[in-house]
C-alpha positions in Angstrom: -2.2 -12.3 -5.3 -3.2 -12.9 -1.5 -6.8 -14.1 -0.9 -7.5 -13.3 2.9 -11.1 -13.7 3.9 -12.3 -13.5 0.2 -10.3 -10.2 0.0 -7.7 -10.1 -2.7 -4.3 -8.1 -1.8 -1.8 -7.0 -4.3 1.7 -5.3 -3.3 2.6 -1.9 -4.4 5.9 -0.3 -4.5 5.9 3.5 -4.5 9.3 5.8 -4.4 9.7 8.6 -2.3 7.8 11.4 -3.7 6.5 9.2 -6.4 3.0 10.2 -7.9 2.3 7.0 -9.3 3.4 3.3 -8.5 6.7 2.1 -9.7 5.4 -1.6 -9.8 2.1 -4.0 -8.7 2.8 -7.6 -7.6 0.9 -10.4 -7.0 3.4 -11.3 -4.0 5.8 -9.9 -1.6 8.4 -12.3 -2.9 8.1 -11.1 -6.7 8.1 -7.2 -5.3 11.1 -8.0 -2.9 13.0 -9.6 -6.2 12.5 -6.4 -8.3 13.3 -4.2 -5.6 16.5 -6.0 -5.1 17.2 -6.2 -9.0 17.1 -2.3 -9.3 18.3 -1.3 -5.6 15.2 0.7 -5.1 14.4 2.7 -2.3 10.9 3.0 -1.4 7.8 1.6 0.5 6.0 -1.7 -0.5 2.5 -1.9 1.1 -0.1 -4.5 1.1 -3.4 -3.2 -0.7 -6.8 -4.8 -0.9 -8.3 -4.9 -4.6 -11.8 -3.3 -5.3 -11.9 -1.1 -1.9 -10.3 2.0 -1.4 -7.4 2.6 1.3 -9.8 4.8 3.1 -12.9 2.6 3.1 -10.6 -0.5 4.2 -9.3 1.4 7.2 -12.4 2.5 8.1 -13.8 -1.1 7.7 -10.9 -2.5 9.6 -11.2 0.0 12.7 -8.1 1.4 11.9 -9.2 5.1 11.1 -12.3 6.3 12.6 -13.7 9.0 10.5 -14.7 12.3 12.7 -18.0 13.9 11.9 -18.4 15.7 8.8 -17.6 15.3 4.9 -14.2 14.2 3.9 -12.9 16.1 0.7 -12.2 13.7 -2.2 -8.6 15.0 -2.2 -8.3 13.4 1.4 -9.8 10.3 0.6 -7.8 10.2 -2.9 -4.4 10.6 -1.0 -5.2 8.6 2.0 -2.8 6.2 3.5 -3.0 4.3 6.8 0.3 3.2 8.5 -1.9 0.0 10.1 -1.6 -1.4 6.6 0.9 -3.9 6.2 4.1 -2.3 4.6 7.8 -2.2 4.3 10.5 0.3 3.8 13.3 -0.1 1.5 16.7 1.7 0.7 19.2 0.8 -2.0 17.0 -2.7 -2.6 17.5 -3.7 1.4 14.5 -3.6 3.8 15.5 -1.0 6.4 
Protein backbone atom coordinates (compact mmCIF):
# COMPACT_ATOMS: atom_id res chain seq x y z
CA UNK A 1 0.00 0.00 0.00
CA UNK A 2 1.07 3.54 -0.64
CA UNK A 3 1.15 5.96 2.30
CA UNK A 4 0.86 9.67 1.52
CA UNK A 5 0.18 12.14 4.33
CA UNK A 6 -1.18 9.26 6.43
CA UNK A 7 -3.65 8.23 3.72
CA UNK A 8 -3.24 4.65 2.58
CA UNK A 9 -3.85 3.94 -1.11
CA UNK A 10 -4.50 0.77 -3.10
CA UNK A 11 -4.67 0.16 -6.83
CA UNK A 12 -7.98 -1.19 -8.19
CA UNK A 13 -8.39 -2.79 -11.62
CA UNK A 14 -11.79 -2.69 -13.30
CA UNK A 15 -12.65 -4.09 -16.74
CA UNK A 16 -14.90 -2.12 -19.10
CA UNK A 17 -18.50 -2.66 -18.05
CA UNK A 18 -17.35 -4.56 -14.97
CA UNK A 19 -19.64 -4.23 -11.99
CA UNK A 20 -16.94 -5.37 -9.58
CA UNK A 21 -13.14 -4.93 -9.53
CA UNK A 22 -11.06 -7.72 -11.00
CA UNK A 23 -8.27 -7.12 -8.50
CA UNK A 24 -6.98 -4.86 -5.73
CA UNK A 25 -3.24 -4.38 -5.29
CA UNK A 26 -0.87 -2.80 -2.80
CA UNK A 27 1.33 -1.41 -5.57
CA UNK A 28 0.99 -0.24 -9.14
CA UNK A 29 3.83 -2.56 -10.13
CA UNK A 30 2.05 -5.65 -8.75
CA UNK A 31 -1.11 -4.65 -10.62
CA UNK A 32 0.77 -4.10 -13.88
CA UNK A 33 2.42 -7.53 -13.64
CA UNK A 34 -1.00 -9.16 -13.21
CA UNK A 35 -2.60 -7.09 -16.01
CA UNK A 36 0.25 -8.01 -18.39
CA UNK A 37 0.15 -11.70 -17.37
CA UNK A 38 -3.47 -12.02 -18.54
CA UNK A 39 -3.42 -9.39 -21.34
CA UNK A 40 -6.23 -7.50 -19.65
CA UNK A 41 -8.16 -4.47 -20.84
CA UNK A 42 -9.47 -1.99 -18.30
CA UNK A 43 -8.63 0.82 -15.93
CA UNK A 44 -6.20 0.79 -13.01
CA UNK A 45 -7.09 3.49 -10.46
CA UNK A 46 -5.40 4.61 -7.24
CA UNK A 47 -8.01 4.72 -4.45
CA UNK A 48 -7.70 5.94 -0.87
CA UNK A 49 -8.56 3.49 1.90
CA UNK A 50 -11.23 4.34 4.52
CA UNK A 51 -12.74 7.22 2.56
CA UNK A 52 -15.15 7.11 -0.37
CA UNK A 53 -14.16 8.46 -3.78
CA UNK A 54 -16.85 11.18 -3.57
CA UNK A 55 -15.64 12.46 -0.19
CA UNK A 56 -12.00 12.23 -1.24
CA UNK A 57 -12.61 14.22 -4.44
CA UNK A 58 -14.53 16.89 -2.50
CA UNK A 59 -11.78 17.05 0.15
CA UNK A 60 -9.10 17.49 -2.53
CA UNK A 61 -11.15 20.15 -4.36
CA UNK A 62 -11.42 18.00 -7.47
CA UNK A 63 -15.21 18.01 -7.27
CA UNK A 64 -17.32 20.88 -6.03
CA UNK A 65 -20.82 19.75 -5.04
CA UNK A 66 -23.71 21.96 -6.04
CA UNK A 67 -26.40 22.92 -3.57
CA UNK A 68 -28.78 20.11 -2.69
CA UNK A 69 -28.60 16.54 -1.56
CA UNK A 70 -26.91 13.90 -3.69
CA UNK A 71 -28.56 10.53 -4.16
CA UNK A 72 -26.99 7.48 -2.62
CA UNK A 73 -26.80 5.98 -6.14
CA UNK A 74 -24.77 8.98 -7.39
CA UNK A 75 -22.32 8.74 -4.48
CA UNK A 76 -22.02 4.95 -4.74
CA UNK A 77 -21.12 5.14 -8.46
CA UNK A 78 -19.03 8.30 -8.25
CA UNK A 79 -15.70 8.38 -10.04
CA UNK A 80 -13.33 11.25 -10.61
CA UNK A 81 -11.01 11.71 -13.59
CA UNK A 82 -8.59 13.58 -11.31
CA UNK A 83 -7.79 10.39 -9.42
CA UNK A 84 -4.58 8.82 -10.71
CA UNK A 85 -5.56 6.17 -13.24
CA UNK A 86 -4.22 4.31 -16.26
CA UNK A 87 -5.96 2.65 -19.19
CA UNK A 88 -4.76 -0.73 -20.42
CA UNK A 89 -5.60 -2.58 -23.59
CA UNK A 90 -4.62 -6.23 -24.04
CA UNK A 91 -2.15 -5.91 -21.16
CA UNK A 92 -0.44 -2.76 -22.41
CA UNK A 93 -0.74 0.79 -21.14
CA UNK A 94 -2.62 2.81 -23.75
